[in-house]
Every structure is written in C-alpha cells, then in structure tokens.
VMD Tcl script that draws the C-alpha trace (Angstrom):
set ca {
  {95.94 10.37 104.99}
  {97.89 8.34 107.41}
  {97.01 7.45 111.00}
  {99.71 6.78 113.59}
  {98.51 5.24 116.86}
  {100.66 5.24 120.03}
  {100.41 4.93 123.73}
  {99.90 1.21 124.17}
  {101.77 -0.83 126.74}
  {101.56 -3.32 129.52}
  {99.67 -2.45 132.69}
  {98.15 -4.30 135.66}
  {94.48 -4.67 136.29}
  {92.91 -1.39 137.27}
  {95.61 0.58 135.60}
  {95.25 3.27 132.98}
  {96.57 4.08 129.51}
  {96.04 6.99 127.12}
  {96.11 6.09 123.48}
  {96.80 8.77 120.87}
  {96.16 8.80 117.14}
  {97.78 11.36 114.91}
  {96.53 12.04 111.37}
  {98.87 13.19 108.76}
  {98.44 14.15 105.08}
  {95.11 15.81 105.86}
  {94.59 19.48 105.65}
  {93.97 20.96 109.05}
  {90.88 22.82 107.93}
  {89.13 19.67 106.83}
  {90.04 17.28 109.65}
  {86.90 18.09 111.53}
  {84.94 16.39 108.76}
  {86.41 12.99 109.69}
  {84.68 10.68 112.11}
  {87.51 9.26 114.28}
  {87.17 5.98 116.06}
  {88.96 3.28 118.06}
  {88.61 -0.34 117.52}
  {90.37 -3.36 119.00}
  {91.24 -6.90 118.16}
  {92.03 -9.43 120.81}
  {93.96 -12.63 119.95}
  {91.71 -15.10 118.16}
  {88.87 -12.68 117.98}
  {87.36 -10.35 115.38}
  {87.99 -6.63 115.46}
  {85.34 -4.75 117.46}
  {84.19 -1.25 117.82}
  {85.32 0.61 121.01}
  {84.36 4.28 120.50}
  {84.06 7.03 118.00}
  {83.67 10.78 117.89}
  {82.56 13.27 115.26}
  {83.19 17.05 115.44}
  {79.67 17.48 116.77}
  {77.42 15.40 118.89}
  {78.18 13.08 121.77}
  {80.72 10.29 121.34}
  {79.65 6.71 120.91}
  {80.93 3.78 123.02}
  {80.63 0.07 123.03}
  {78.70 -1.33 125.94}
  {81.73 -2.99 127.44}
  {83.40 0.38 127.96}
  {81.06 0.81 130.92}
  {82.13 4.36 131.52}
  {85.83 3.42 131.83}
  {87.01 4.88 128.54}
  {86.74 8.40 127.20}
  {87.37 9.41 123.60}
  {88.31 13.01 122.77}
  {89.61 14.89 119.73}
  {91.78 17.81 119.16}
  {91.14 19.21 115.72}
  {93.86 21.77 115.98}
  {96.41 19.00 116.43}
  {94.63 16.51 114.20}
  {94.65 13.94 116.98}
  {92.18 11.70 118.74}
  {92.67 10.14 122.13}
  {91.29 7.26 124.10}
  {91.76 7.49 127.85}
  {91.27 4.00 129.34}
  {90.84 3.64 133.03}
  {90.01 0.55 135.08}
  {91.64 -1.69 132.64}
  {90.79 -5.35 132.79}
  {92.45 -8.50 131.30}
  {89.65 -8.59 128.74}
  {90.85 -5.30 127.38}
  {94.01 -6.87 126.19}
  {94.12 -6.36 122.44}
  {95.66 -4.40 119.62}
  {93.92 -1.03 119.38}
  {93.39 0.57 116.02}
  {92.51 4.04 115.06}
  {90.13 4.62 112.16}
  {88.95 7.60 110.22}
  {85.95 7.80 108.01}
  {84.26 10.34 105.85}
  {81.88 10.46 103.02}
  {84.76 9.39 100.69}
  {87.25 7.54 102.79}
  {87.83 4.78 105.23}
  {91.35 4.55 106.70}
  {92.93 2.36 109.41}
  {96.06 3.01 111.39}
  {98.66 0.38 112.23}
  {97.49 -0.42 115.75}
  {99.05 -0.19 119.20}
  {99.16 -3.13 121.56}
  {97.59 -3.07 125.03}
  {98.28 -5.82 127.57}
  {96.54 -6.00 130.95}
  {97.80 -8.50 133.36}
  {96.28 -9.64 136.71}
}
mol new
graphics top color blue
foreach p $ca { graphics top sphere $p radius 0.5 }
foreach p [lrange $ca 0 end-1] q [lrange $ca 1 end] { graphics top cylinder $p $q radius 0.2 }
display resetview
C-alpha cells in the first residue's frame, strides 16, 4: 500500500485548503478496514495527530482543530480528505497521511502547508 498526499500550498491567514490522500496498492473491497488519519509536523517540532476517521463511528480531532478542520473519506475512490478552514500561522507544517489496520501502519510522503499573516 502506498499513500500519496496532495493539496498543500501557501495561503494567508483565514484561508482554506483541502488536502487529499490517495491509497494505491490496496484492494478496493478492503480499504474500508483501514483507519485513515492526518498528522502534521511543524519545523523544529514533533509530529502530532490532527484527525482520523474509520469506516464507522465519528471522526476524531485534535483539540487545536477547534472545528476548523473536517476529515472525510471516500472508500469508493480510496481517498481521505482534510478540509482546513480558518487557517492560522500555527498550522504551518508538513501534513502526513497515515493508514493503520490490525496488521499495518503506513505513512505517506507529506504535503507542505504554509500560512502567512
């Protein structure tokens, strides 16, 4: 399984971005079994959890999301998205997609988000 993240870029404070993560090498019929998540790593800081989503149940969010971000998944397309609104300079980081299951733990390559004031 490989994860390809995209959608990062540079925006001003208050702007929005939509990140996308596409999974390849996984059979469509089993993609739903993967827990899909987004993490981020700011310069000089450790990687931290942002949000994740399973096929059932409500998504989980880090407290700093404050209702600004929304994670969704499209099992038919084997994709997970992170809609980010109200971006702040503190959101500047490389955002990574992650998939986990009972037998795997995979990270994508990351997409960079820069928020300027």
